[in-house]
All heavy atoms as TSV, in Angstrom:
chain	resi	resn	atom	element	x	y	z
A	1	MET	N	N	9.454	-6.122	-3.329
A	1	MET	CA	C	9.652	-7.341	-3.840
A	1	MET	C	C	10.668	-7.344	-5.057
A	1	MET	O	O	10.789	-6.387	-5.716
A	1	MET	CB	C	8.305	-7.938	-4.418
A	1	MET	CG	C	7.166	-8.237	-3.578
A	1	MET	SD	S	7.611	-9.604	-2.372
A	1	MET	CE	C	7.830	-10.978	-3.457
A	2	THR	N	N	11.432	-8.425	-5.134
A	2	THR	CA	C	12.417	-8.480	-6.155
A	2	THR	C	C	11.866	-9.562	-7.267
A	2	THR	O	O	11.466	-10.644	-6.847
A	2	THR	CB	C	13.722	-8.789	-5.808
A	2	THR	OG1	O	13.874	-10.082	-5.088
A	2	THR	CG2	C	14.362	-7.671	-4.914
A	3	PHE	N	N	11.920	-9.218	-8.512
A	3	PHE	CA	C	11.524	-10.155	-9.541
A	3	PHE	C	C	12.523	-10.343	-10.650
A	3	PHE	O	O	13.096	-9.330	-11.190
A	3	PHE	CB	C	10.218	-9.750	-10.169
A	3	PHE	CG	C	9.071	-9.555	-9.267
A	3	PHE	CD1	C	8.617	-8.292	-8.749
A	3	PHE	CD2	C	8.403	-10.722	-8.828
A	3	PHE	CE1	C	7.538	-8.229	-8.031
A	3	PHE	CE2	C	7.370	-10.628	-7.972
A	3	PHE	CZ	C	6.853	-9.352	-7.477
A	4	THR	N	N	12.900	-11.606	-10.873
A	4	THR	CA	C	13.896	-11.900	-11.913
A	4	THR	C	C	13.428	-12.339	-13.200
A	4	THR	O	O	14.055	-12.603	-14.145
A	4	THR	CB	C	14.966	-12.934	-11.347
A	4	THR	OG1	O	14.178	-14.181	-10.936
A	4	THR	CG2	C	15.673	-12.414	-10.177
A	5	SER	N	N	12.101	-12.402	-13.372
A	5	SER	CA	C	11.443	-12.726	-14.638
A	5	SER	C	C	9.998	-12.486	-14.538
A	5	SER	O	O	9.345	-12.218	-13.551
A	5	SER	CB	C	11.666	-14.226	-14.952
A	5	SER	OG	O	10.855	-15.016	-13.942
A	6	ALA	N	N	9.324	-12.263	-15.793
A	6	ALA	CA	C	7.925	-12.102	-15.819
A	6	ALA	C	C	7.180	-13.182	-15.126
A	6	ALA	O	O	6.092	-13.082	-14.506
A	6	ALA	CB	C	7.501	-11.890	-17.220
A	7	SER	N	N	7.755	-14.386	-15.241
A	7	SER	CA	C	6.922	-15.597	-14.603
A	7	SER	C	C	7.015	-15.450	-13.171
A	7	SER	O	O	6.061	-15.875	-12.498
A	7	SER	CB	C	7.674	-16.879	-15.132
A	7	SER	OG	O	8.920	-17.025	-14.705
A	8	THR	N	N	7.999	-14.929	-12.581
A	8	THR	CA	C	8.046	-14.749	-11.050
A	8	THR	C	C	6.956	-13.703	-10.660
A	8	THR	O	O	6.390	-13.833	-9.629
A	8	THR	CB	C	9.420	-14.425	-10.565
A	8	THR	OG1	O	9.873	-13.209	-10.982
A	8	THR	CG2	C	10.483	-15.586	-10.789
A	9	VAL	N	N	6.783	-12.672	-11.525
A	9	VAL	CA	C	5.713	-11.724	-11.181
A	9	VAL	C	C	4.376	-12.392	-11.141
A	9	VAL	O	O	3.571	-12.353	-10.357
A	9	VAL	CB	C	5.703	-10.571	-12.242
A	9	VAL	CG1	C	4.503	-9.661	-12.066
A	9	VAL	CG2	C	7.076	-9.829	-12.251
A	10	ARG	N	N	4.098	-13.195	-12.242
A	10	ARG	CA	C	2.853	-13.942	-12.304
A	10	ARG	C	C	2.662	-14.849	-11.237
A	10	ARG	O	O	1.631	-15.044	-10.621
A	10	ARG	CB	C	2.660	-14.656	-13.696
A	10	ARG	CG	C	2.555	-13.630	-14.823
A	10	ARG	CD	C	2.219	-14.423	-16.194
A	10	ARG	NE	N	3.316	-15.333	-16.615
A	10	ARG	CZ	C	4.366	-14.931	-17.294
A	10	ARG	NH1	N	4.479	-13.642	-17.693
A	10	ARG	NH2	N	5.264	-15.777	-17.718
A	11	GLY	N	N	3.797	-15.616	-10.812
A	11	GLY	CA	C	3.619	-16.550	-9.671
A	11	GLY	C	C	3.363	-15.802	-8.281
A	11	GLY	O	O	2.517	-16.334	-7.617
A	12	PHE	N	N	3.929	-14.713	-8.157
A	12	PHE	CA	C	3.615	-13.845	-6.975
A	12	PHE	C	C	2.139	-13.471	-7.073
A	12	PHE	O	O	1.448	-13.495	-5.984
A	12	PHE	CB	C	4.508	-12.623	-6.926
A	12	PHE	CG	C	4.247	-11.634	-5.872
A	12	PHE	CD1	C	4.521	-11.979	-4.528
A	12	PHE	CD2	C	3.624	-10.480	-6.074
A	12	PHE	CE1	C	4.118	-11.001	-3.442
A	12	PHE	CE2	C	3.160	-9.576	-5.128
A	12	PHE	CZ	C	3.495	-9.828	-3.801
A	13	VAL	N	N	1.606	-12.916	-8.167
A	13	VAL	CA	C	0.183	-12.544	-8.332
A	13	VAL	C	C	-0.678	-13.597	-7.990
A	13	VAL	O	O	-1.729	-13.519	-7.321
A	13	VAL	CB	C	0.049	-11.899	-9.666
A	13	VAL	CG1	C	-1.362	-11.615	-9.896
A	13	VAL	CG2	C	0.903	-10.535	-9.743
A	14	ASN	N	N	-0.318	-14.712	-8.609
A	14	ASN	CA	C	-1.181	-15.918	-8.406
A	14	ASN	C	C	-1.224	-16.359	-6.918
A	14	ASN	O	O	-2.191	-16.804	-6.391
A	14	ASN	CB	C	-0.829	-17.112	-9.252
A	14	ASN	CG	C	-1.065	-16.855	-10.642
A	14	ASN	OD1	O	-1.885	-16.170	-10.999
A	14	ASN	ND2	N	-0.297	-17.477	-11.559
A	15	MET	N	N	-0.057	-16.270	-6.334
A	15	MET	CA	C	0.057	-16.655	-4.858
A	15	MET	C	C	-0.778	-15.641	-3.920
A	15	MET	O	O	-1.392	-16.178	-3.010
A	15	MET	CB	C	1.525	-16.672	-4.422
A	15	MET	CG	C	1.801	-17.090	-3.023
A	15	MET	SD	S	3.454	-17.254	-2.578
A	15	MET	CE	C	3.805	-15.409	-2.387
A	16	MET	N	N	-0.788	-14.479	-4.342
A	16	MET	CA	C	-1.488	-13.438	-3.565
A	16	MET	C	C	-3.043	-13.583	-3.722
A	16	MET	O	O	-3.840	-13.351	-2.823
A	16	MET	CB	C	-1.219	-12.081	-3.895
A	16	MET	CG	C	0.224	-11.619	-3.484
A	16	MET	SD	S	0.408	-11.570	-1.623
A	16	MET	CE	C	1.087	-12.985	-1.356
A	17	ASP	N	N	-3.511	-14.154	-4.850
A	17	ASP	CA	C	-4.912	-14.508	-5.084
A	17	ASP	C	C	-5.863	-13.493	-4.682
A	17	ASP	O	O	-6.868	-13.785	-3.973
A	17	ASP	CB	C	-5.245	-15.993	-4.485
A	17	ASP	CG	C	-6.496	-16.454	-4.974
A	17	ASP	OD1	O	-6.901	-16.240	-6.091
A	17	ASP	OD2	O	-7.128	-17.278	-4.121
A	18	GLY	N	N	-5.543	-12.120	-4.981
A	18	GLY	CA	C	-6.516	-11.171	-4.600
A	18	GLY	C	C	-6.445	-10.713	-3.232
A	18	GLY	O	O	-7.184	-9.809	-2.723
A	19	ARG	N	N	-5.470	-11.172	-2.346
A	19	ARG	CA	C	-5.527	-10.698	-0.869
A	19	ARG	C	C	-4.699	-9.435	-0.666
A	19	ARG	O	O	-4.635	-9.059	0.478
A	19	ARG	CB	C	-4.850	-11.883	-0.097
A	19	ARG	CG	C	-5.695	-13.214	-0.127
A	19	ARG	CD	C	-4.908	-14.156	0.663
A	19	ARG	NE	N	-3.820	-14.616	-0.212
A	19	ARG	CZ	C	-3.045	-15.759	-0.065
A	19	ARG	NH1	N	-3.369	-16.544	0.939
A	19	ARG	NH2	N	-2.048	-16.053	-0.729
A	20	MET	N	N	-4.066	-9.002	-1.730
A	20	MET	CA	C	-3.303	-7.663	-1.555
A	20	MET	C	C	-3.583	-6.795	-2.697
A	20	MET	O	O	-3.834	-7.258	-3.875
A	20	MET	CB	C	-1.787	-8.135	-1.535
A	20	MET	CG	C	-0.960	-7.077	-1.582
A	20	MET	SD	S	0.787	-7.694	-1.751
A	20	MET	CE	C	1.364	-7.485	-0.019
A	21	ASN	N	N	-3.649	-5.491	-2.375
A	21	ASN	CA	C	-3.673	-4.502	-3.449
A	21	ASN	C	C	-2.335	-4.336	-4.108
A	21	ASN	O	O	-1.417	-3.845	-3.433
A	21	ASN	CB	C	-4.191	-3.090	-2.855
A	21	ASN	CG	C	-4.350	-2.130	-3.861
A	21	ASN	OD1	O	-3.871	-2.209	-5.016
A	21	ASN	ND2	N	-4.947	-1.063	-3.523
A	22	LEU	N	N	-2.146	-4.846	-5.207
A	22	LEU	CA	C	-0.788	-4.845	-5.955
A	22	LEU	C	C	-0.300	-3.432	-6.223
A	22	LEU	O	O	0.876	-3.268	-6.424
A	22	LEU	CB	C	-0.919	-5.723	-7.090
A	22	LEU	CG	C	-1.189	-7.162	-6.840
A	22	LEU	CD1	C	-1.261	-7.937	-8.156
A	22	LEU	CD2	C	-0.109	-7.869	-6.003
A	23	LYS	N	N	-1.098	-2.429	-6.107
A	23	LYS	CA	C	-0.687	-0.964	-6.336
A	23	LYS	C	C	0.270	-0.575	-5.190
A	23	LYS	O	O	0.926	0.405	-5.292
A	23	LYS	CB	C	-1.901	-0.122	-6.526
A	23	LYS	CG	C	-2.424	-0.369	-7.777
A	23	LYS	CD	C	-3.646	0.587	-8.112
A	23	LYS	CE	C	-4.335	0.160	-9.388
A	23	LYS	NZ	N	-5.050	1.245	-9.936
A	24	HIS	N	N	0.231	-1.403	-4.095
A	24	HIS	CA	C	1.013	-1.039	-2.954
A	24	HIS	C	C	2.461	-1.677	-2.975
A	24	HIS	O	O	3.304	-1.588	-2.073
A	24	HIS	CB	C	0.371	-1.297	-1.597
A	24	HIS	CG	C	-0.877	-0.498	-1.449
A	24	HIS	ND1	N	-0.750	0.906	-1.151
A	24	HIS	CD2	C	-2.118	-0.924	-1.482
A	24	HIS	CE1	C	-2.119	1.324	-1.084
A	24	HIS	NE2	N	-2.911	0.222	-1.245
A	25	VAL	N	N	2.678	-2.599	-4.054
A	25	VAL	CA	C	3.887	-3.336	-4.098
A	25	VAL	C	C	4.912	-2.532	-4.845
A	25	VAL	O	O	4.686	-2.040	-5.984
A	25	VAL	CB	C	3.616	-4.817	-4.808
A	25	VAL	CG1	C	4.894	-5.428	-5.184
A	25	VAL	CG2	C	2.634	-5.597	-4.036
A	26	ARG	N	N	6.051	-2.448	-4.299
A	26	ARG	CA	C	7.227	-1.862	-4.929
A	26	ARG	C	C	8.016	-2.891	-5.593
A	26	ARG	O	O	8.450	-3.801	-4.773
A	26	ARG	CB	C	8.046	-1.027	-3.983
A	26	ARG	CG	C	7.355	0.102	-3.415
A	26	ARG	CD	C	8.034	0.968	-2.407
A	26	ARG	NE	N	9.199	1.526	-3.155
A	26	ARG	CZ	C	10.061	2.403	-2.570
A	26	ARG	NH1	N	9.896	2.749	-1.402
A	26	ARG	NH2	N	11.063	2.834	-3.356
A	27	ALA	N	N	8.153	-2.972	-6.784
A	27	ALA	CA	C	8.801	-4.137	-7.498
A	27	ALA	C	C	10.128	-3.717	-8.218
A	27	ALA	O	O	10.195	-2.912	-8.917
A	27	ALA	CB	C	7.892	-4.622	-8.618
A	28	LEU	N	N	11.271	-4.432	-7.694
A	28	LEU	CA	C	12.571	-4.300	-8.269
A	28	LEU	C	C	12.650	-5.276	-9.325
A	28	LEU	O	O	12.554	-6.535	-9.041
A	28	LEU	CB	C	13.662	-4.382	-7.216
A	28	LEU	CG	C	15.107	-4.425	-7.817
A	28	LEU	CD1	C	15.402	-3.177	-8.670
A	28	LEU	CD2	C	15.985	-4.685	-6.560
A	29	CYS	N	N	12.789	-4.896	-10.652
A	29	CYS	CA	C	12.803	-5.820	-11.721
A	29	CYS	C	C	14.165	-5.963	-12.388
A	29	CYS	O	O	14.825	-5.043	-12.503
A	29	CYS	CB	C	11.667	-5.419	-12.778
A	29	CYS	SG	S	10.050	-5.247	-12.068
A	30	ILE	N	N	14.447	-7.151	-12.869
A	30	ILE	CA	C	15.736	-7.441	-13.586
A	30	ILE	C	C	15.795	-6.896	-14.962
A	30	ILE	O	O	16.856	-6.542	-15.422
A	30	ILE	CB	C	16.064	-8.922	-13.507
A	30	ILE	CG1	C	17.523	-9.058	-13.627
A	30	ILE	CG2	C	15.170	-9.772	-14.499
A	30	ILE	CD1	C	18.042	-10.504	-13.419
A	31	GLY	N	N	14.590	-6.581	-15.613
A	31	GLY	CA	C	14.748	-6.148	-16.930
A	31	GLY	C	C	13.412	-5.542	-17.394
A	31	GLY	O	O	12.459	-5.597	-16.636
A	32	ARG	N	N	13.291	-5.107	-18.642
A	32	ARG	CA	C	12.178	-4.474	-19.167
A	32	ARG	C	C	10.943	-5.325	-19.264
A	32	ARG	O	O	9.841	-4.958	-18.982
A	32	ARG	CB	C	12.428	-3.790	-20.600
A	32	ARG	CG	C	13.465	-2.729	-20.527
A	32	ARG	CD	C	13.001	-1.588	-19.601
A	32	ARG	NE	N	14.141	-0.717	-19.424
A	32	ARG	CZ	C	14.241	0.101	-18.415
A	32	ARG	NH1	N	13.245	0.121	-17.531
A	32	ARG	NH2	N	15.211	0.907	-18.153
A	33	LYS	N	N	11.108	-6.610	-19.706
A	33	LYS	CA	C	9.876	-7.490	-19.826
A	33	LYS	C	C	9.328	-7.774	-18.370
A	33	LYS	O	O	8.166	-7.891	-18.303
A	33	LYS	CB	C	10.308	-8.814	-20.577
A	33	LYS	CG	C	10.529	-8.561	-21.990
A	33	LYS	CD	C	10.685	-9.967	-22.712
A	33	LYS	CE	C	10.813	-9.800	-24.180
A	33	LYS	NZ	N	9.740	-9.830	-24.987
A	34	THR	N	N	10.169	-8.006	-17.386
A	34	THR	CA	C	9.674	-8.146	-16.157
A	34	THR	C	C	9.056	-6.953	-15.573
A	34	THR	O	O	7.975	-7.046	-14.987
A	34	THR	CB	C	10.986	-8.557	-15.234
A	34	THR	OG1	O	11.592	-9.628	-15.698
A	34	THR	CG2	C	10.456	-8.972	-13.819
A	35	GLU	N	N	9.562	-5.727	-15.879
A	35	GLU	CA	C	8.894	-4.495	-15.513
A	35	GLU	C	C	7.617	-4.292	-16.183
A	35	GLU	O	O	6.539	-3.983	-15.456
A	35	GLU	CB	C	9.886	-3.359	-15.915
A	35	GLU	CG	C	9.249	-1.984	-15.624
A	35	GLU	CD	C	10.050	-0.824	-16.204
A	35	GLU	OE1	O	10.599	-1.031	-17.211
A	35	GLU	OE2	O	9.977	0.251	-15.531
A	36	GLU	N	N	7.439	-4.643	-17.381
A	36	GLU	CA	C	6.044	-4.498	-18.166
A	36	GLU	C	C	5.154	-5.463	-17.483
A	36	GLU	O	O	3.956	-5.080	-17.348
A	36	GLU	CB	C	6.304	-4.991	-19.553
A	36	GLU	CG	C	7.040	-3.959	-20.357
A	36	GLU	CD	C	7.325	-4.490	-21.836
A	36	GLU	OE1	O	6.842	-5.484	-22.238
A	36	GLU	OE2	O	8.180	-3.829	-22.532
A	37	GLU	N	N	5.557	-6.661	-17.055
A	37	GLU	CA	C	4.636	-7.493	-16.418
A	37	GLU	C	C	4.162	-7.021	-15.051
A	37	GLU	O	O	2.952	-7.112	-14.678
A	37	GLU	CB	C	5.233	-8.950	-16.205
A	37	GLU	CG	C	4.338	-10.030	-15.825
A	37	GLU	CD	C	3.383	-10.452	-16.974
A	37	GLU	OE1	O	3.506	-10.103	-18.178
A	37	GLU	OE2	O	2.330	-11.053	-16.582
A	38	ALA	N	N	5.093	-6.486	-14.282
A	38	ALA	CA	C	4.741	-5.938	-12.911
A	38	ALA	C	C	3.777	-4.786	-13.086
A	38	ALA	O	O	2.825	-4.702	-12.354
A	38	ALA	CB	C	5.973	-5.654	-12.147
A	39	ARG	N	N	4.082	-3.918	-13.990
A	39	ARG	CA	C	3.313	-2.810	-14.233
A	39	ARG	C	C	1.865	-3.109	-14.629
A	39	ARG	O	O	0.924	-2.497	-14.405
A	39	ARG	CB	C	3.888	-1.799	-15.206
A	39	ARG	CG	C	5.001	-0.985	-14.637
A	39	ARG	CD	C	5.530	0.027	-15.601
A	39	ARG	NE	N	6.562	0.812	-14.963
A	39	ARG	CZ	C	7.006	1.864	-15.510
A	39	ARG	NH1	N	6.690	2.279	-16.647
A	39	ARG	NH2	N	7.984	2.549	-14.868
A	40	SER	N	N	1.714	-4.272	-15.441
A	40	SER	CA	C	0.461	-4.676	-15.921
A	40	SER	C	C	-0.415	-5.087	-14.772
A	40	SER	O	O	-1.754	-5.023	-14.929
A	40	SER	CB	C	0.556	-5.879	-16.916
A	40	SER	OG	O	0.830	-7.040	-16.161
A	41	PHE	N	N	0.118	-5.348	-13.672
A	41	PHE	CA	C	-0.654	-5.560	-12.380
A	41	PHE	C	C	-0.729	-4.357	-11.451
A	41	PHE	O	O	-1.323	-4.540	-10.393
A	41	PHE	CB	C	-0.179	-6.742	-11.702
A	41	PHE	CG	C	-0.256	-8.112	-12.446
A	41	PHE	CD1	C	0.852	-8.635	-13.184
A	41	PHE	CD2	C	-1.475	-8.668	-12.449
A	41	PHE	CE1	C	0.789	-9.858	-13.780
A	41	PHE	CE2	C	-1.669	-9.924	-13.184
A	41	PHE	CZ	C	-0.552	-10.474	-13.850
A	42	GLY	N	N	-0.272	-3.273	-12.010
A	42	GLY	CA	C	-0.379	-2.026	-11.202
A	42	GLY	C	C	0.712	-1.748	-10.239
A	42	GLY	O	O	0.655	-0.825	-9.444
A	43	MET	N	N	1.739	-2.577	-10.159
A	43	MET	CA	C	2.922	-2.359	-9.286
A	43	MET	C	C	3.638	-1.231	-9.584
A	43	MET	O	O	3.868	-0.826	-10.810
A	43	MET	CB	C	3.698	-3.672	-9.302
A	43	MET	CG	C	3.044	-4.771	-8.708
A	43	MET	SD	S	4.258	-6.262	-8.727
A	43	MET	CE	C	3.076	-7.654	-8.866
A	44	TRP	N	N	4.290	-0.574	-8.554
A	44	TRP	CA	C	5.277	0.607	-8.801
A	44	TRP	C	C	6.581	-0.148	-9.086
A	44	TRP	O	O	6.912	-1.000	-8.311
A	44	TRP	CB	C	5.330	1.407	-7.580
A	44	TRP	CG	C	6.339	2.520	-7.584
A	44	TRP	CD1	C	6.138	3.674	-8.030
A	44	TRP	CD2	C	7.697	2.343	-7.157
A	44	TRP	NE1	N	7.224	4.476	-8.010
A	44	TRP	CE2	C	8.250	3.727	-7.435
A	44	TRP	CE3	C	8.399	1.447	-6.705
A	44	TRP	CZ2	C	9.580	3.955	-7.057
A	44	TRP	CZ3	C	9.816	1.747	-6.356
A	44	TRP	CH2	C	10.340	3.024	-6.569
A	45	THR	N	N	7.358	0.245	-10.085
A	45	THR	CA	C	8.495	-0.487	-10.610
A	45	THR	C	C	9.732	0.465	-10.583
A	45	THR	O	O	9.650	1.566	-10.781
A	45	THR	CB	C	8.378	-1.175	-11.834
A	45	THR	OG1	O	8.111	-0.154	-12.869
A	45	THR	CG2	C	7.217	-2.136	-11.890
A	46	ILE	N	N	10.868	-0.341	-10.401
A	46	ILE	CA	C	12.244	0.157	-10.631
A	46	ILE	C	C	12.889	-0.963	-11.229
A	46	ILE	O	O	12.763	-2.110	-10.891
A	46	ILE	CB	C	12.824	0.711	-9.295
A	46	ILE	CG1	C	14.169	1.404	-9.733
A	46	ILE	CG2	C	13.106	-0.357	-8.256
A	46	ILE	CD1	C	14.829	2.216	-8.605
A	47	THR	N	N	13.844	-0.622	-12.232
A	47	THR	CA	C	14.417	-1.773	-13.069
A	47	THR	C	C	15.889	-1.420	-13.097
A	47	THR	O	O	16.486	-0.360	-13.124
A	47	THR	CB	C	13.828	-1.624	-14.442
A	47	THR	OG1	O	12.483	-1.785	-14.447
A	47	THR	CG2	C	14.534	-2.838	-15.349
A	48	SER	N	N	16.755	-2.530	-12.905
A	48	SER	CA	C	18.088	-2.613	-12.899
A	48	SER	C	C	18.688	-2.130	-14.204
A	48	SER	O	O	17.999	-2.381	-15.161
A	48	SER	CB	C	18.753	-3.795	-12.381
A	48	SER	OG	O	18.326	-4.922	-13.265
A	49	GLN	N	N	19.802	-1.638	-14.202
A	49	GLN	CA	C	20.434	-1.075	-15.343
A	49	GLN	C	C	20.855	-2.266	-16.352
A	49	GLN	O	O	20.817	-2.229	-17.614
A	49	GLN	CB	C	21.661	-0.297	-15.135
A	49	GLN	CG	C	21.403	1.072	-14.493
A	49	GLN	CD	C	20.738	2.066	-15.455
A	49	GLN	OE1	O	21.019	1.998	-16.576
A	49	GLN	NE2	N	19.728	2.708	-14.957
A	50	GLU	N	N	21.327	-3.345	-15.678
A	50	GLU	CA	C	21.653	-4.606	-16.400
A	50	GLU	C	C	20.862	-5.789	-15.874
A	50	GLU	O	O	20.465	-5.826	-14.687
A	50	GLU	CB	C	23.175	-4.894	-16.196
A	50	GLU	CG	C	24.044	-3.727	-16.748
A	50	GLU	CD	C	25.549	-4.049	-16.517
A	50	GLU	OE1	O	25.917	-5.352	-16.375
A	50	GLU	OE2	O	26.252	-3.050	-16.388
A	51	ALA	N	N	20.649	-6.789	-16.630
A	51	ALA	CA	C	19.999	-7.949	-16.214
A	51	ALA	C	C	20.828	-8.922	-15.518
A	51	ALA	O	O	21.072	-10.093	-15.885
A	51	ALA	CB	C	19.374	-8.592	-17.482
A	52	THR	N	N	21.294	-8.467	-14.440
A	52	THR	CA	C	22.089	-9.322	-13.395
A	52	THR	C	C	21.628	-9.069	-12.019
A	52	THR	O	O	21.127	-8.004	-11.606
A	52	THR	CB	C	23.593	-8.933	-13.563
A	52	THR	OG1	O	23.858	-7.670	-13.130
A	52	THR	CG2	C	24.075	-9.130	-15.010
A	53	VAL	N	N	21.900	-10.045	-11.232
A	53	VAL	CA	C	21.600	-10.001	-9.753
A	53	VAL	C	C	22.407	-8.902	-9.162
A	53	VAL	O	O	22.004	-8.098	-8.357
A	53	VAL	CB	C	21.722	-11.237	-9.067
A	53	VAL	CG1	C	21.478	-11.243	-7.446
A	53	VAL	CG2	C	20.772	-12.415	-9.548
A	54	GLU	N	N	23.705	-8.823	-9.576
A	54	GLU	CA	C	24.540	-7.713	-8.995
A	54	GLU	C	C	24.010	-6.312	-9.337
A	54	GLU	O	O	24.013	-5.450	-8.500
A	54	GLU	CB	C	25.989	-7.862	-9.596
A	54	GLU	CG	C	26.742	-9.112	-9.174
A	54	GLU	CD	C	26.339	-10.373	-9.980
A	54	GLU	OE1	O	25.662	-10.249	-10.931
A	54	GLU	OE2	O	26.772	-11.467	-9.486
A	55	SER	N	N	23.514	-6.067	-10.533
A	55	SER	CA	C	22.997	-4.861	-10.817
A	55	SER	C	C	21.688	-4.561	-10.083
A	55	SER	O	O	21.394	-3.371	-9.767
A	55	SER	CB	C	22.714	-4.771	-12.416
A	55	SER	OG	O	22.154	-3.538	-12.745
A	56	MET	N	N	20.902	-5.631	-9.850
A	56	MET	CA	C	19.708	-5.414	-8.979
A	56	MET	C	C	20.121	-4.957	-7.489
A	56	MET	O	O	19.453	-4.130	-7.092
A	56	MET	CB	C	18.914	-6.752	-8.914
A	56	MET	CG	C	18.214	-7.134	-10.210
A	56	MET	SD	S	17.313	-8.707	-9.980
A	56	MET	CE	C	15.753	-8.053	-9.156
A	57	ILE	N	N	21.082	-5.488	-7.086
A	57	ILE	CA	C	21.556	-5.232	-5.646
A	57	ILE	C	C	22.035	-3.634	-5.790
A	57	ILE	O	O	21.675	-2.857	-4.806
A	57	ILE	CB	C	22.670	-6.114	-5.246
A	57	ILE	CG1	C	22.074	-7.428	-4.975
A	57	ILE	CG2	C	23.347	-5.517	-3.905
A	57	ILE	CD1	C	23.223	-8.658	-4.829
A	58	GLU	N	N	22.722	-3.303	-6.778
A	58	GLU	CA	C	23.228	-1.893	-6.835
A	58	GLU	C	C	21.971	-0.943	-6.982
A	58	GLU	O	O	21.999	0.095	-6.288
A	58	GLU	CB	C	24.063	-1.683	-8.075
A	58	GLU	CG	C	25.379	-2.412	-7.900
A	58	GLU	CD	C	26.224	-2.178	-9.218
A	58	GLU	OE1	O	25.948	-1.535	-10.113
A	58	GLU	OE2	O	27.264	-2.886	-9.278
A	59	THR	N	N	21.022	-1.358	-7.782
A	59	THR	CA	C	19.871	-0.611	-7.881
A	59	THR	C	C	19.079	-0.420	-6.610
A	59	THR	O	O	18.478	0.543	-6.130
A	59	THR	CB	C	18.878	-1.145	-8.963
A	59	THR	OG1	O	19.785	-1.242	-10.144
A	59	THR	CG2	C	17.704	-0.345	-9.214
A	60	LEU	N	N	18.972	-1.536	-5.865
A	60	LEU	CA	C	18.335	-1.500	-4.467
A	60	LEU	C	C	18.987	-0.587	-3.602
A	60	LEU	O	O	18.336	0.155	-3.036
A	60	LEU	CB	C	18.289	-2.921	-3.986
A	60	LEU	CG	C	17.631	-3.058	-2.616
A	60	LEU	CD1	C	16.070	-2.700	-2.658
A	60	LEU	CD2	C	17.706	-4.460	-2.072
A	61	LEU	N	N	20.275	-0.697	-3.621
A	61	LEU	CA	C	21.046	0.203	-2.646
A	61	LEU	C	C	21.011	1.675	-2.970
A	61	LEU	O	O	20.845	2.510	-2.139
A	61	LEU	CB	C	22.533	-0.212	-2.644
A	61	LEU	CG	C	22.849	-1.628	-1.995
A	61	LEU	CD1	C	24.254	-1.946	-2.179
A	61	LEU	CD2	C	22.459	-1.612	-0.581
A	62	GLU	N	N	20.889	1.952	-4.235
A	62	GLU	CA	C	20.724	3.299	-4.780
A	62	GLU	C	C	19.356	3.825	-4.452
A	62	GLU	O	O	19.048	4.962	-3.945
A	62	GLU	CB	C	20.953	3.444	-6.269
A	62	GLU	CG	C	22.289	3.270	-6.744
A	62	GLU	CD	C	22.592	3.220	-8.180
A	62	GLU	OE1	O	21.460	3.395	-8.902
A	62	GLU	OE2	O	23.715	3.022	-8.552
A	63	ALA	N	N	18.316	2.983	-4.550
A	63	ALA	CA	C	16.991	3.399	-4.269
A	63	ALA	C	C	16.699	3.671	-2.840
A	63	ALA	O	O	15.736	4.474	-2.501
A	63	ALA	CB	C	15.924	2.197	-4.811
A	64	GLU	N	N	17.427	2.939	-1.944
A	64	GLU	CA	C	17.253	3.140	-0.542
A	64	GLU	C	C	17.672	4.559	-0.073
A	64	GLU	O	O	17.330	5.092	0.800
A	64	GLU	CB	C	18.166	2.108	0.224
A	64	GLU	CG	C	17.682	0.722	0.176
A	64	GLU	CD	C	16.353	0.611	0.926
A	64	GLU	OE1	O	16.296	1.035	2.103
A	64	GLU	OE2	O	15.355	0.034	0.396
A	65	THR	N	N	18.472	5.213	-0.957
A	65	THR	CA	C	18.914	6.619	-0.577
A	65	THR	C	C	17.932	7.639	-1.161
A	65	THR	O	O	18.132	8.833	-0.920
A	65	THR	CB	C	20.345	6.833	-0.995
A	65	THR	OG1	O	20.406	6.735	-2.575
A	65	THR	CG2	C	21.326	5.900	-0.489
A	66	ILE	N	N	16.925	7.216	-1.938
A	66	ILE	CA	C	16.184	8.081	-2.558
A	66	ILE	C	C	14.899	8.488	-1.712
A	66	ILE	O	O	14.436	7.708	-1.020
A	66	ILE	CB	C	15.565	7.655	-3.904
A	66	ILE	CG1	C	16.756	7.411	-4.920
A	66	ILE	CG2	C	14.441	8.533	-4.560
A	66	ILE	CD1	C	16.304	6.740	-6.228
């Protein structure tokens, strides 16, 4: 999942309404606050270097090779 704000994390969690074990979610976060929110729900996170969509794409492409 990709998250561009803490509120999108909360929206996703609310939408799932307990139907998914969030510890299985890999979350690509735009920044530290978003990462903190995702981690508070037990998600595995990776965060882009800069708070831009372009940086998120670069981070995603780098993560694909790991």
